[in-house]
C-alpha distance (Angstrom), angle and dihedral (degrees) to the residues before:
residue distance angle dihedral
M1 . . .
N2 3.81 . .
P3 3.72 125.0 .
V4 3.85 94.2 -101.0
M5 3.77 91.8 54.8
R6 3.84 91.5 48.5
E7 3.78 90.7 50.9
Y8 3.76 90.1 49.0
F9 3.78 92.0 54.9
R10 3.81 92.9 41.7
Q11 3.82 89.1 55.1
K12 3.89 91.3 45.1
L13 3.84 90.9 51.3
L14 3.85 93.3 46.5
R15 3.76 91.0 51.0
W16 3.78 92.2 47.8
R17 3.85 89.4 48.4
N18 3.74 92.3 49.2
D19 3.80 92.5 49.1
L20 3.81 90.0 52.7
L21 3.75 93.0 49.0
Q22 3.74 91.4 48.1
E23 3.88 91.1 52.3
S24 3.81 89.0 48.2
T25 3.83 90.2 52.4
E26 3.77 89.7 50.7
T27 3.78 92.8 48.3
L28 3.83 90.8 51.8
Q29 3.80 90.2 51.1
H30 3.85 91.4 46.0
L31 3.81 91.1 50.6
Q32 3.75 91.7 48.3
E33 3.77 92.3 51.0
D34 3.86 97.5 46.4
S35 3.82 116.3 80.1
L36 3.75 126.3 -147.6
Q37 3.86 87.2 -147.8
E38 3.84 92.4 103.5
A39 3.86 109.9 150.2
D40 3.74 95.0 -143.7
I41 3.76 116.5 72.1
A42 3.87 92.8 -144.0
D43 3.74 90.9 51.4
R44 3.77 90.2 50.3
A45 3.75 93.4 47.7
T46 3.86 89.0 50.8
L47 3.75 92.0 51.0
E48 3.78 91.4 49.2
T49 3.77 91.1 50.6
D50 3.80 91.1 50.1
R51 3.78 91.2 49.0
S52 3.81 92.0 49.7
I53 3.82 91.0 50.3
E54 3.76 90.7 48.1
L55 3.80 92.6 49.5
R56 3.82 91.4 48.6
T57 3.84 89.5 51.4
R58 3.82 90.1 50.2
D59 3.77 91.4 48.4
R60 3.91 89.9 56.1
E61 3.84 88.7 46.9
R62 3.77 90.0 51.4
K63 3.78 89.4 55.8
L64 3.76 90.7 45.1
I65 3.82 89.0 53.6
A66 3.85 88.4 54.8
K67 3.82 88.3 53.0
I68 3.79 92.0 48.6
D69 3.88 89.8 50.3
A70 3.85 88.7 50.7
A71 3.85 89.1 51.0
L72 3.83 91.1 49.7
R73 3.86 89.1 51.6
R74 3.85 89.9 50.7
I75 3.82 87.3 52.6
V76 3.86 89.6 55.3
D77 3.79 94.4 44.5
G78 3.84 94.2 45.1
T79 3.84 98.4 -116.3
Y80 3.85 95.8 104.2
G81 3.77 111.0 118.5
F82 3.79 96.8 26.2
C83 3.74 125.8 105.8
E84 3.83 115.4 -108.1
E85 3.85 92.2 -144.0
T86 3.80 103.0 39.4
A87 3.86 104.0 19.6
E88 3.87 86.4 -132.7
P89 3.81 118.5 135.2
I90 3.76 115.5 -91.5
G91 3.75 111.9 -126.0
I92 3.80 118.5 -99.4
R93 3.79 92.4 -128.2
R94 3.81 89.2 55.1
L95 3.78 93.1 49.6
E96 3.83 89.5 45.8
A97 3.86 89.0 55.1
R98 3.83 94.0 38.4
P99 3.84 113.5 16.8
I100 3.83 92.1 -178.6
A101 3.88 92.2 58.0
T102 3.77 113.5 138.0
L103 3.85 96.5 179.1
S104 3.76 132.5 58.2
L105 3.85 115.1 -115.3
E106 3.76 90.6 -101.3
A107 3.77 95.3 48.0
Q108 3.86 90.5 47.6
E109 3.81 91.9 50.9
R110 3.83 90.5 50.9
H111 3.79 90.0 48.2
E112 3.86 90.5 50.7
R113 3.90 92.5 46.7
L114 3.83 89.3 51.4
E115 3.82 91.7 47.7
R116 3.83 90.2 50.9
T117 3.79 92.3 48.2
Q118 3.79 91.6 49.4
R119 3.83 92.7 46.4
D120 3.90 91.8 51.3
E121 3.81 92.8 53.4
């Protein structure tokens, strides 16, 4: 992968990370503004359910930010774009679709087949 492509993916990852952090900040503000002091028990239950879903979404995004940070570190250390299992280059189309990918398409498919096989046993 040439330096221009590495910089492209670095910028893409940084934008994605900033978007997730911005959404997280907005969620925190939203949660602080809302009150669980709803008079109606059904309204309160709905609000609690909405909060729970929002917090689960933010938790998934927190984990995603950790993966983005790991991808940014791989860019710095020169291992970005290479499969962790085979050390073969990961296709650009795969990285474009999933910039945090650590496995080539073939290795990911093998991993998923193995996972399905183990789950079925």
